[in-house]
N, C-alpha and C positions, 0 to 999 in steps of 0.2 A: 236627852237632857245633858247639858254640859256640866262636868264636874270641875269646879274651880277650886284649886288647892294650892297651898304653900309648897314651894319647891322642895322643902325638906321632908315632906310627907313620904316616908319610905314605901308605903303600900302603893301610892300613886306612881312613884318612880318605877317600881318593879313592874306594874301593870303596863305602863307606857313602854318600858324597855322591851317587854314581851311583844307588844304590838309592833315595835320597830323591827325586832329581830325576826318576826314571822312574816313580814311584808317582803314580797319579792321585788317590788319596785317602789322606791322611796324618792321623794323630792324634798328639798329643804329650801323654802322661800325665805330669804333673809332681808332685813332692813337695817336702819341705822342703829337699832338697839344691839345688834350683834357686835358692833365695833365700839360701843360706848366705853367698855372697859379697856380698850386699847388706847383711849385718850383722843380718839378722833373728834375734832371740834364739831359742833352742830352746824348744820347747813348755813345758817345765817350768821354764825359767829357771835362773839360776846356782844350783848346789847342789841343784837338783831341788825346791826349796821356794819358796813365796812367802808371806811373813808367817807362816812355820811351818805352812802348809797345803799339802798336795799338790794338784797340778793335777787329778788324777783325782777328788779330793773336791770340786772346785769346778765342773767342767764336766759337771754332771748336772742333770736336772730336779728331783731331790730337794733338791740343794743350793740351787737357786734358790728353791724353795718354802720352805725353812727360813730362808734369809737372803739375799734378793735384793740387799740393799745390799752385802754382802761380795762376792758374785759380780760385781756391776757394778763394784765397786772394782777387782777383778782384771782385768776386761776393759778398764776404762779405762786401767789401767797398761800392758797389752799394746798397746792402740791407740796410746798416746802413744809407746811405743818404736818401733813399726812406722812411724809417721808421720815418723820421723827417717831412714828408709831409702829408697833409690831403686832403681828397676829396674836390673839389671845387664845385661851384654852378652847373656846367655842369654835374659832376658825380651825384650829388644829384638829379637833375631834371630827369636824365635818370633812376636812381634807383626808384624814385617816380612813373614815368610813367610805369615802368615795374611792380610795385606793383599794380597800379590801373588797368592796362590792361595786362593780362597774355599773350596776343598775341604780345606784344611789347618786343623784345629781343635785348640785347646788345651783339655785337660780337666785340671783341677787339684784336688789334695787340699788345697792351701794356702788359708788364709783371710786372707792378708796383703794382698791387693789389688794386688800388684805387677805381675801380668800385665795387669790392666786399666789400671794407671798407665802401662804401656809403650805403650799405644795399640793400634790394630788392633781387629778384631772382639772382642766380649765373650767371655771364656773361659767354659767350663762349670765352675761352682764346685760340686764334689761336696759339700763340707762347709760351705758357706756363706761368709760374709764378716764380718770384724771391723767393717766399715764399712756394715753394713746391720742394721736392727733390725726386729722384728715384734711385733705385739700378742699378748698372752697370751689374748685373748678373741675378737677379730674378725679378719678377713683382712688388716687394714692392715699394710703392709710398706713401708719406705722407706730410702733411703740416709741415712747419718748419720756425719759425721766430727767432730762437736763433742766437746770434752772432756767427760768424765763427772763429774758432781758427785754423789758417793755419800755426802755428809755426812748425808743423811736420806732416808727413803722418799719424801718429797714432791719432792725434787730429782732423783730418778731419771727416766729418760725415760718419758713417759706418752703414750698414744695420743691423737692429735689428733681421732680420729673418735668413740671411745667413752669415753675417759678412763682406760682400764685400763692397767696396767703393761706396758711394753714389755720385751722380752728380746733378747739378741744373736741375730741370725739365723745361728746356728751349730748344726750337728748335734752334739749332746752324746752322751756315753757312754750307751748304752741306748736311743738314738733311731734310727729308721730314716731313711735318706736320702730326700729328696724324690722321690717316685715319678716325677714328670715329668722331673726332671733325670737320674735314674738310667736311665730308659727311653731318653732321648736319647743318653746316654753309651754304653749298650749297643748302640744302633743304629749309632752312628758307629764303634764298635770292631769290630762285626761286618762292616761294609762296608769298613773301611780295608784298603788294600793294604800299609800300613806303619804300625807303631806304635813311636814313640820313647818309651821309658820313661826319664824323666830325674829323677834325684835322689830316687827314692822307695824306701823300704825294702821295699816289696811284701809287707807283712805285714798290712795293714789291708784287710779285705774290706767291701764288694764291689769297691772300687776296684782291688785287686790282681788281680782276675779279668778285667779288661778286656783286658789283653794276650793272655790265653788265648783270648778271643773272636776277636781278630784272627788268631791262629795257626790256630784252628779253621776260620776262613773262608778259609784259604789265604794269608793275609798273612804279612809278615815282622816280626819283633820285633828292635829294636835297643835296647840298654841303655846308658845313660850314668850312671855312678855311681863314687864313690870306693871302694866296697866291693862284694863279691859279695852277691847277694840271692837269694831263692827263684826269681826269674825268670831268673837268669843262665843256667841250663841249657837254657832254651827259646829264648834269644836267638841269632840268627845271629851277631851281633857284640856283645861287651860291652866298651865302652871305659872304661878306668879313668882318672879324673881329674875336675877341677872342671867343672861345667856351663858356667860363664861362659867357660871356655877352649875347650871342645869344641863346644858347640852352634852358635856362630857359624860354625865351620869346616864343620860338616856341612850348614848351611843356606845356605852361600855367602857369609857375611859375613867380613870381614877385620879389622874393628876389634878392638882389644884390650879386655879386660875392665877395667871401672872400678868 
């Protein structure tokens, strides 16, 4: 039976810390909630619209095929906003845990790059990154943090190898996850003795199924979220509260969130 508790309950924090410290293999599955206190805007932006266009109508291969300039303009706007944000205490605690314990891995649904910015081993990015681009024709893929000039087709990012148009290295609606990345995430989840599910709504698959792989393999699931999710009922503990406040306590950090 899940124990749902306020994040400030010291008994629960100590019990969960003990579980984390005793686990030889730990994964942290993170979603938008881990970046909320860094000021990362919601996916759909204020009011749910950007320039009177829904995000769901932009983050698709079809939209990019119709109007790549418009799609790139939107991603340039998102990139500029995220570049003003910094990793918070949850990102830093996870990065430090990964440095201290190589068997602790971060698997994220986020594309904001804040886990990577916090340092430590590279996170497994299930849905790609705002700061990576890939060619629409050849295998070329590279990091890119430059401002996007979407004033014309010619000023959009183009491949240095074949000259074709580049696209954001993001998994769009209707696209499958990278098979190599998903396979590694499933392997880690199956082998994990403990899965920390942090700030994810647990409604987007296949990411939402990773915690169940840990449970099926005999591991423990711990949830950190401000709200209940579909995973709450399978978690041993579900801690209610902000990730930047809770995660450092669970991983042995004492610094306050910033």
